[in-house]
N, CA, C and O atoms as a MOPAC input file, in Angstrom:
PM7 MOZYME 1SCF
protein

 N      6.99300 1     2.96500 1     2.73900 1
 C      5.55000 1     2.79000 1     2.82400 1
 C      4.95700 1     3.97300 1     3.47100 1
 O      5.41600 1     4.39500 1     4.53300 1
 N      3.95400 1     4.52800 1     2.87800 1
 C      3.26900 1     5.67900 1     3.36600 1
 C      1.78200 1     5.36900 1     3.46500 1
 O      1.17500 1     4.85100 1     2.52800 1
 N      1.22100 1     5.69000 1     4.59800 1
 C     -0.25100 1     5.54000 1     4.78300 1
 C     -0.75800 1     6.93400 1     5.10100 1
 O     -0.34900 1     7.55900 1     6.07900 1
 N     -1.67000 1     7.41100 1     4.24000 1
 C     -2.33700 1     8.68000 1     4.47900 1
 C     -3.71300 1     8.41700 1     5.03400 1
 O     -4.42200 1     7.53300 1     4.55500 1
 N     -4.08700 1     9.15500 1     6.00900 1
 C     -5.37000 1     8.97700 1     6.61800 1
 C     -6.12900 1    10.30300 1     6.54100 1
 O     -5.66400 1    11.31400 1     7.06800 1
 N     -7.26800 1    10.30300 1     5.90200 1
 C     -8.02000 1    11.55500 1     5.77300 1
 C     -9.30800 1    11.39700 1     6.57200 1
 O    -10.10000 1    10.49000 1     6.31600 1
 N     -9.51200 1    12.28800 1     7.54400 1
 C    -10.71100 1    12.23700 1     8.33400 1
 C    -11.72400 1    13.23900 1     7.88300 1
 O    -12.90800 1    12.91000 1     7.80600 1
 N    -11.31600 1    14.46100 1     7.57800 1
 C    -12.22800 1    15.49200 1     7.21000 1
 C    -11.94900 1    15.96700 1     5.75700 1
 O    -12.86600 1    16.22700 1     4.97700 1
 N    -10.66000 1    16.06400 1     5.44100 1
 C    -10.30000 1    16.52400 1     4.08700 1
 C    -10.38900 1    15.37900 1     3.10300 1
 O    -10.32800 1    14.21000 1     3.48500 1
 N    -10.52900 1    15.71100 1     1.86300 1
 C    -10.52700 1    14.73200 1     0.80000 1
 C     -9.12100 1    14.80900 1     0.11700 1
 O     -8.56200 1    15.89800 1    -0.01300 1
 N     -8.58100 1    13.69700 1    -0.29900 1
 C     -7.27600 1    13.71500 1    -1.00100 1
 C     -7.42200 1    14.39900 1    -2.33800 1
 O     -8.48300 1    14.32700 1    -2.95700 1
 N     -6.37000 1    15.06700 1    -2.79900 1
 C     -6.34900 1    15.68700 1    -4.09100 1
 C     -5.95300 1    14.67200 1    -5.15800 1
 O     -4.82900 1    14.17000 1    -5.14700 1
 N     -6.83500 1    14.37700 1    -6.04800 1
 C     -6.59700 1    13.34800 1    -7.06300 1
 C     -5.22200 1    13.49400 1    -7.81700 1
 O     -4.53300 1    12.49400 1    -8.02000 1
 N     -4.83500 1    14.72600 1    -8.22300 1
 C     -3.55500 1    14.86200 1    -8.96000 1
 C     -2.35700 1    14.46400 1    -8.11700 1
 O     -1.31900 1    14.08100 1    -8.65600 1
 N     -2.49200 1    14.55200 1    -6.78300 1
 C     -1.42000 1    14.13800 1    -5.90000 1
 C     -1.31300 1    12.68700 1    -5.63400 1
 O     -0.32800 1    12.23300 1    -5.05200 1
 N     -2.31100 1    11.92600 1    -6.04900 1
 C     -2.37200 1    10.50100 1    -5.78900 1
 C     -1.63300 1     9.66800 1    -6.81700 1
 O     -1.06100 1     8.63300 1    -6.47400 1
 N     -1.63200 1    10.07900 1    -8.01500 1
 C     -1.06000 1     9.27700 1    -9.09000 1
 C     -2.11600 1     8.29600 1    -9.65200 1
 O     -3.26800 1     8.29600 1    -9.21600 1
 N     -1.72300 1     7.50800 1   -10.57400 1
 C     -2.63600 1     6.58100 1   -11.22100 1
 C     -2.76400 1     5.32900 1   -10.40000 1
 O     -1.75600 1     4.80400 1    -9.92700 1
 N     -3.95800 1     4.83300 1   -10.21500 1
 C     -4.18400 1     3.61300 1    -9.45500 1
 C     -3.62000 1     2.41200 1   -10.24500 1
 O     -3.86300 1     2.28600 1   -11.44500 1
 N     -2.90400 1     1.57700 1    -9.59100 1
 C     -2.26000 1     0.40300 1   -10.22000 1
 C     -3.25400 1    -0.77800 1   -10.36000 1
 O     -2.99200 1    -1.73200 1   -11.09300 1
 N     -4.38900 1    -0.69700 1    -9.65000 1
 C     -5.40900 1    -1.76800 1    -9.53600 1
 C     -4.83200 1    -3.02600 1    -8.85500 1
 O     -5.31600 1    -4.13600 1    -9.07400 1
 N     -3.81900 1    -2.83700 1    -8.05100 1
 C     -3.24500 1    -3.93200 1    -7.27700 1
 C     -3.84400 1    -3.90200 1    -5.87200 1
 O     -4.10300 1    -2.83800 1    -5.30900 1
 N     -4.05200 1    -5.08500 1    -5.33100 1
 C     -4.48400 1    -5.20800 1    -3.95700 1
 C     -3.19000 1    -5.19000 1    -3.11400 1
 O     -2.14400 1    -5.61500 1    -3.60400 1
 N     -3.24100 1    -4.70700 1    -1.85900 1
 C     -2.05800 1    -4.73200 1    -1.03600 1
 C     -1.49600 1    -6.11300 1    -0.87800 1
 O     -0.28600 1    -6.28900 1    -0.74100 1
 N     -2.37600 1    -7.10500 1    -0.89500 1
 C     -1.93600 1    -8.50500 1    -0.71600 1
 C     -1.16700 1    -9.07900 1    -1.90800 1
 O     -0.54800 1   -10.14000 1    -1.82900 1
 N     -1.23300 1    -8.33400 1    -3.01500 1
 C     -0.42000 1    -8.73400 1    -4.18500 1
 C      1.04000 1    -8.48700 1    -4.01400 1
 O      1.85400 1    -9.13800 1    -4.66800 1
 N      1.43000 1    -7.51200 1    -3.10500 1
 C      2.83700 1    -7.21300 1    -2.93900 1
 C      3.31100 1    -7.32900 1    -1.50900 1
 O      4.51200 1    -7.25200 1    -1.25000 1
 N      2.35300 1    -7.52000 1    -0.53000 1
 C      2.74000 1    -7.63100 1     0.85500 1
 C      2.18700 1    -8.95200 1     1.37300 1
 O      0.99700 1    -9.22100 1     1.20800 1
 N      3.03200 1    -9.79700 1     2.00600 1
 C      2.55600 1   -11.01300 1     2.61600 1
 C      1.58800 1   -10.72400 1     3.73200 1
 O      1.84500 1    -9.86800 1     4.57800 1
 N      0.44600 1   -11.45100 1     3.74500 1
 C     -0.56400 1   -11.25700 1     4.77900 1
 C     -0.11000 1   -11.66100 1     6.16100 1
 O     -0.67200 1   -11.20900 1     7.15900 1
 N      0.92000 1   -12.52200 1     6.23200 1
 C      1.37900 1   -13.01500 1     7.54900 1
 C      2.52200 1   -12.20200 1     8.14400 1
 O      3.23800 1   -12.68700 1     9.02100 1
 N      2.70100 1   -10.95400 1     7.66800 1
 C      3.70600 1   -10.04900 1     8.22900 1
 C      3.02600 1    -8.97600 1     9.04400 1
 O      1.80300 1    -8.84300 1     8.99800 1
 N      3.79600 1    -8.21100 1     9.78900 1
 C      3.25200 1    -7.10200 1    10.57400 1
 C      2.52000 1    -6.12900 1     9.70700 1
 O      1.41500 1    -5.69700 1    10.03500 1
 N      3.14200 1    -5.77000 1     8.57600 1
 C      2.52200 1    -4.81200 1     7.66200 1
 C      1.23400 1    -5.44500 1     7.04800 1
 O      0.21900 1    -4.76900 1     6.88200 1
 N      1.30600 1    -6.67900 1     6.73800 1
 C      0.09100 1    -7.35400 1     6.23100 1
 C     -1.05200 1    -7.34200 1     7.24900 1
 O     -2.21300 1    -7.13500 1     6.89700 1
 N     -0.70600 1    -7.56500 1     8.50100 1
 C     -1.67400 1    -7.58400 1     9.57500 1
 C     -2.30500 1    -6.14600 1     9.68900 1
 O     -3.51500 1    -6.00800 1     9.87000 1
 N     -1.48400 1    -5.13200 1     9.58100 1
 C     -1.98700 1    -3.78600 1     9.63900 1
 C     -2.97400 1    -3.50300 1     8.51500 1
 O     -4.05800 1    -2.97400 1     8.75800 1
 N     -2.60900 1    -3.84700 1     7.30400 1
 C     -3.51000 1    -3.59800 1     6.17000 1
 C     -4.79200 1    -4.41600 1     6.30400 1
 O     -5.86900 1    -3.91300 1     5.98200 1
 N     -4.70800 1    -5.65200 1     6.76600 1
 C     -5.92700 1    -6.48200 1     7.01500 1
 C     -6.83100 1    -5.80600 1     8.02700 1
 O     -8.04500 1    -5.74100 1     7.83200 1
 N     -6.26300 1    -5.31300 1     9.08500 1
 C     -7.02600 1    -4.59300 1    10.09400 1
 C     -7.67000 1    -3.36200 1     9.51600 1
 O     -8.86200 1    -3.13600 1     9.72500 1
 N     -6.93600 1    -2.58000 1     8.81300 1
 C     -7.51900 1    -1.33400 1     8.18200 1
 C     -8.64700 1    -1.71100 1     7.20500 1
 O     -9.66000 1    -1.01500 1     7.13100 1
 N     -8.47200 1    -2.80800 1     6.46100 1
 C     -9.52800 1    -3.26800 1     5.55700 1
 C    -10.78100 1    -3.66900 1     6.31300 1
 O    -11.89200 1    -3.35100 1     5.89100 1
 N    -10.60600 1    -4.37400 1     7.44100 1
 C    -11.75300 1    -4.77400 1     8.25800 1
 C    -12.48200 1    -3.54800 1     8.84700 1
 O    -13.68500 1    -3.60300 1     9.10500 1
 N    -11.75500 1    -2.46300 1     9.05200 1
 C    -12.36400 1    -1.22100 1     9.61400 1
 C    -12.97200 1    -0.35200 1     8.49300 1
 O    -13.29500 1     0.81500 1     8.71500 1
 N    -13.12100 1    -0.91800 1     7.31500 1
 C    -13.66200 1    -0.22200 1     6.11700 1
 C    -12.82600 1     0.94600 1     5.58300 1
 O    -13.35100 1     1.86300 1     4.95000 1
 N    -11.52800 1     0.89600 1     5.84700 1
 C    -10.66800 1     1.86900 1     5.14000 1
 C    -10.50100 1     1.45700 1     3.70200 1
 O    -10.41600 1     0.26600 1     3.40400 1
 N    -10.45200 1     2.42100 1     2.80300 1
 C    -10.22300 1     2.10500 1     1.42600 1
 C     -8.68800 1     2.33700 1     1.16200 1
 O     -8.01700 1     3.07700 1     1.88100 1
 N     -8.20200 1     1.68900 1     0.13300 1
 C     -6.78700 1     1.85200 1    -0.17600 1
 C     -6.60100 1     1.90900 1    -1.67500 1
 O     -7.40100 1     1.38900 1    -2.45200 1
 N     -5.50000 1     2.56900 1    -2.05700 1
 C     -5.11700 1     2.67200 1    -3.45200 1
 C     -3.59600 1     2.59200 1    -3.51000 1
 O     -2.91200 1     3.29700 1    -2.76900 1
 N     -3.07300 1     1.76000 1    -4.36200 1
 C     -1.67000 1     1.64800 1    -4.57200 1
 C     -1.33000 1     2.24100 1    -5.89500 1
 O     -1.62900 1     1.63800 1    -6.92600 1
 N     -0.69500 1     3.44000 1    -5.92200 1
 C     -0.36700 1     4.12000 1    -7.13700 1
 C      0.69900 1     3.33600 1    -7.92300 1
 O      1.51900 1     2.63300 1    -7.33300 1
 N      0.67700 1     3.46500 1    -9.25800 1
 C      1.67700 1     2.78000 1   -10.10200 1
 C      3.07800 1     2.96700 1    -9.62600 1
 O      3.81400 1     1.98400 1    -9.53300 1
 N      3.50000 1     4.17400 1    -9.31400 1
 C      4.88700 1     4.47300 1    -8.91600 1
 C      5.25300 1     3.69000 1    -7.64100 1
 O      6.37400 1     3.19600 1    -7.51600 1
 N      4.31400 1     3.57900 1    -6.70500 1
 C      4.59200 1     2.85200 1    -5.45200 1
 C      4.87300 1     1.36100 1    -5.78800 1
 O      5.78000 1     0.76100 1    -5.21300 1
 N      4.12300 1     0.79400 1    -6.68400 1
 C      4.37100 1    -0.62500 1    -7.01400 1
 C      5.73200 1    -0.75600 1    -7.65400 1
 O      6.46800 1    -1.68800 1    -7.33000 1
 N      6.08900 1     0.12800 1    -8.53600 1
 C      7.38700 1    -0.01400 1    -9.23300 1
 C      8.50200 1     0.14400 1    -8.19000 1
 O      9.47500 1    -0.61000 1    -8.23500 1
 N      8.39400 1     1.11200 1    -7.23700 1
 C      9.42300 1     1.29000 1    -6.22400 1
 C      9.51500 1     0.03800 1    -5.33500 1
 O     10.60700 1    -0.42400 1    -5.00300 1
 N      8.35800 1    -0.49300 1    -4.96500 1
 C      8.31500 1    -1.66300 1    -4.05700 1
 C      8.92200 1    -2.88900 1    -4.79700 1
 O      9.66000 1    -3.67200 1    -4.19800 1
 N      8.60600 1    -3.04100 1    -6.08300 1
 C      9.09500 1    -4.13600 1    -6.82400 1
 C     10.64500 1    -4.10400 1    -6.93300 1
 O     11.32000 1    -5.12100 1    -6.77500 1
 N     11.17900 1    -2.87400 1    -7.21200 1
 C     12.64900 1    -2.72700 1    -7.31800 1
 C     13.25400 1    -3.01700 1    -5.92400 1
 O     14.25400 1    -3.72800 1    -5.82400 1
 N     12.64500 1    -2.46300 1    -4.84300 1
 C     13.13800 1    -2.68600 1    -3.52300 1
 C     13.17400 1    -4.19000 1    -3.18500 1
 O     14.14100 1    -4.68200 1    -2.60400 1
 N     12.09300 1    -4.91200 1    -3.56400 1
 C     12.07600 1    -6.33900 1    -3.24400 1
 C     13.12700 1    -7.11900 1    -4.00200 1
 O     13.57400 1    -8.16400 1    -3.52800 1
 N     13.54300 1    -6.63400 1    -5.18700 1
 C     14.60200 1    -7.31200 1    -5.89100 1
 C     15.94600 1    -7.06800 1    -5.23200 1
 O     16.78200 1    -7.96900 1    -5.16800 1
 N     16.16700 1    -5.81200 1    -4.72500 1
 C     17.43000 1    -5.45800 1    -4.12100 1
 C     17.56000 1    -5.95900 1    -2.70900 1
 O     18.65400 1    -6.34300 1    -2.29400 1
 N     16.48700 1    -5.97000 1    -1.96000 1
 C     16.53900 1    -6.31600 1    -0.53800 1
 C     15.30500 1    -7.26500 1    -0.24500 1
 O     14.37100 1    -6.85900 1     0.44700 1
 N     15.31900 1    -8.48600 1    -0.76500 1
 C     14.14000 1    -9.33000 1    -0.72600 1
 C     13.70900 1    -9.72000 1     0.72900 1
 O     12.53000 1    -9.99700 1     0.94900 1
 N     14.62800 1    -9.74600 1     1.70600 1
 C     14.23200 1   -10.18600 1     3.02900 1
 C     13.78000 1    -9.06400 1     3.98800 1
 O     13.33800 1    -9.30600 1     5.11100 1
 N     13.91800 1    -7.82900 1     3.48100 1
 C     13.54100 1    -6.70400 1     4.34600 1
 C     12.06100 1    -6.61900 1     4.59600 1
 O     11.64900 1    -6.01100 1     5.58400 1
 N     11.23000 1    -7.20700 1     3.73500 1
 C      9.76900 1    -7.13000 1     3.90900 1
 C      9.27800 1    -8.12800 1     4.93100 1
 O      8.16600 1    -7.99300 1     5.44200 1
 N     10.07600 1    -9.11600 1     5.23700 1
 C      9.59100 1   -10.17500 1     6.11500 1
 C      9.58100 1    -9.72500 1     7.60200 1
 O      9.19900 1   -10.50000 1     8.47900 1

């Protein structure tokens, strides 16, 4: 999991990849530490984007190690 925070610079679009249109809550349980972090960031008006490749990697990881996210 990688969280990039930009305060002054803008992210470079080609480096981001294609947006998967997934919400973080589609792949991360809201009642976990990571889910609480994303909920907090969302409340603080941070925007997020989950690239397609990240979803694929997370999906494969969840199949191989399903309890590691808990």
